[in-house]
N, C-alpha and C positions, 0 to 999 in steps of 0.2 A: 749475237755478233762475236766473231772470233778475230782476235788480234794476235799477231805473231811478231816475234823479235828474233833476229839472228845476226851475230857477228860473223860475216862471211869471209873475213880475212882475205879480201880481194875479190870484188864482184866478177871481174873478167875470168879469174881462175875458177870460181865456182860455176859460172856459166859454161866454161869450156868442158868441165866435168859432167855437165848435164844435171848437176845436183839440185840447183835452184828450180829448174824447169820441172823436174819430176816431183819435187816437194810441193810446188804450187799446184800442180795438176792433182796431186793426191789430196791436199788439204783445203784448197780453194779459200785462202785467207780473204776476209773482208778488208783487212788492213795488214800490211807487212812492213815492219821497220827493219832496216838493215844498218849495221855499223861496220866500220873499217872497209868501206867500199873501194878505196884506193883508186878512184876514177872520177872523172867528170862526166856529166851527161853527154851522151854521144860517143864516148870512148868504149862503152860496153854495149854489145848488141842485145838489147832487151826487147823481146817481142811479146809484150803483154798489153794488147790493145784495150782490154777491159779495165785496166788500171790507169789512174792518173799518177804520173811520176813527179815526185818532188825531191830535189837533190840539194844537199849542202856539202859541197866538196871543199877540200883543203886548198889553200893557195899553193902549197907545195905539191908537186906532181907525184902521183902514185902513193899517197900517204893519207891515212885517217879517212874521214868523210862519213856522212850519214845519208840515208835516203828513205823515203816513205813511198810505198806503192799502195794506192787505196782505190777501192771500188766506190767509195762514198766521197763525194766532192767536199773538201773542207770549206768552212765558212771563211777562214783566213789562214795564213801561214806566216810563221816568224822564223827568221834565221838568226840564231844566237840569243843573247840575253836582252833584257830591257836596259835602258840607259842607266838606271840605278845600279845595276850590277856591273855594267861596263865602267862606271865611275870608280869602282873599287881600285885601290892601289895594288901593285904587285903582279899584274897580268904577264909582264915580260920577265922571263928568267933565262937561264943558260940554254934551255932547250927550245925557247921561242915563246910565242903567245898562243895559248890554247884556243883563243877566240878566232884565230885565223886557220884553224885546222878542221873546220866543218863538223864539230863535235856535238852541236845542239841544233835540233830541228823540231819545231812545234807546229802541229796542225790543230786548228779549232774545229770541233764538230758541235752538233746541236746540244748534246748533253755533257760534254767534257772537252778538256784540252788533252791532247796526246803529245807527250814530249819524248822524243827519241834522242837518247844520250849515249855518247861514247866517252866515258870518263877517263882522263889521263891516268896512266899507271904511275906507281911510285919510283919506278926504275929499279934495276937489279940491286944496285948498291944504295938504294933509298935516297938518291940525290933529289928526287922530286916529292918526297914525303911531305915536307912543309908546304910546298905549293899546292899539293892535293888537299891538305888539311885547312890551310889558312886562306886559300883563294878559291879553288874550284868548288869544293864541297859547300863552303859558306855561300858562294854565289848561287849555286844550284838550288840550295834550300830556300834562299831568299826569293829566287825566281819562281819556284814551285808555290810558295805561299802567296806571292803577288798574283799569280794566275788564279789561285784558289779563291781569291776575293770575288771573282766573277762567276766561276763554275768549277765543278770538281776536276781533278787532275789525275791523269795516268802517266807515269814516267816509266819508260822501258829502256832496256839496253844493257850494254856491258859496263858494269860499275867497277870492274877490276878490284873487287874485294870479296872475300868469303867472310860472312858476318860472324858466324859462330863455328865452334869446333865441328859440329855436325855437317858443316858446309864444305868440308874438304877431307880427303882420304887420310892425310897424315898431318893432323894439326900440331902435334908436339914437335915434329921435326921442322915444321914451317913457322913456328911461333916467332914473330918479329921479322919475318921475311916479307918482301914486297907482296901485297895482296892479303897479308894476314898480320899487319901491324896493329898496335893498339889504336893509333890515330885513324887509320883507314877504317877499322871496324867501328870506331866511335862515330865516324861520319855517317855510316849506315844507321847506327843507333839513333843519331840525331834526326834523321829522316823519319824513323819509326816513332820517335817520341814527339814529333810535331804533326801527328795526325795522318800518317801514311801507313799502309798495310803492305807487308810482303805477301803478295797474293798466293804464291806457291806454298810458302811455309805455313800460311794460315790454314790451308786445306790439307797439308801433309806434314803435320807437326813433328813426327818422329822418323820421317823417311830420309834416307841418304841417297841423293841423286845429284849428278854433276852436269855442268854445262860447258866445261872447258878442260882440256887435257894438254899437257906439254907434248911437243913432238918428240921429245927425247925418251929413251929407255923404254919404248913400247908402252907408254903410260896409258894410252887409250885402250889398247888391247887388254891391259891389266886393270882397267878402270880405276887408275890412280888419278882422280880428278878433283876439280874445284867447282862449286856453284857460285859463279860470279856474274851471272846474267839474271835480271830481275824484271818483274812488273810490280811497281809500287803504285798503290791506288789510294785515293782520298777515302777517308772513312765514310763519307757520304755515299760512296758506291759499294760499300762492303756487302750489302744484301743483294747486290746485283752480280756478284761473282758467282758464276755457275760452275766454272772449272778452271784449273791451271795445270799445265803439263810441261814436262821437259822431254824432248824427243832425242834421247841420248843414243838412239840407233841410227840417226840420220848423219851421214858422212858428208864430206865436202869441204870442211873447215876444221880448225882446231877447236871451235865452238860448235854447239848444236843449237837448233831452234828451241824457243820456248813459246808458250801460248797462254793467253788469257781469254776466257769466254765470259761474256756479259749476258745476263738475261735481257 
């Protein structure tokens, strides 16, 4: 089974470029998770009759959003967190309520839960660093562990953090910047310390490869990038990881697709 994840930075835009259609035709995903769709179902002309479409769009038009396209019918679907995480204090801040932005979409399959996440960034001047650390990351970990009580969990998507220095081209220059703060990196460490595996890094321990590049200064052409897109997998599934890839040659967004193959 091959699962793919891609922050498309606007589904209508990537469809207009033909990038998504050509990618699906070439790779034929069993399940495809998209982040930053920036559209509601019906606003984008998606012609994929072999896939079931599941959308979690933001209340705000043209913003955020996740979607799952799957050939395998899910047993159940959940939009957002459980009540236990919703009951946490502090969801509303100066930028809004992340729960209303379509950032979390879960599909249950026979052998695992698949969580598609578009994690809030810390903002350029780090105005949302505390929100990310004290609210979102804590809620997401609690949610992952609650799901795991029933069956193994796979979490994919744009986590908006490079975990280690090897995960970005210029770590020294970016130390303390959004996406490479101590608290953001600690959030990823907490996921890994609580029984989840960074599938790509586990198979490519010394390799530098990136999944996001700034639009500025020709960063992608020069490969000055960051690895901020992940498949995190419950340790119970570790022996089933057959491959993990980053398709940094695929254009159409400021991110590229990533893949997890399970035996």
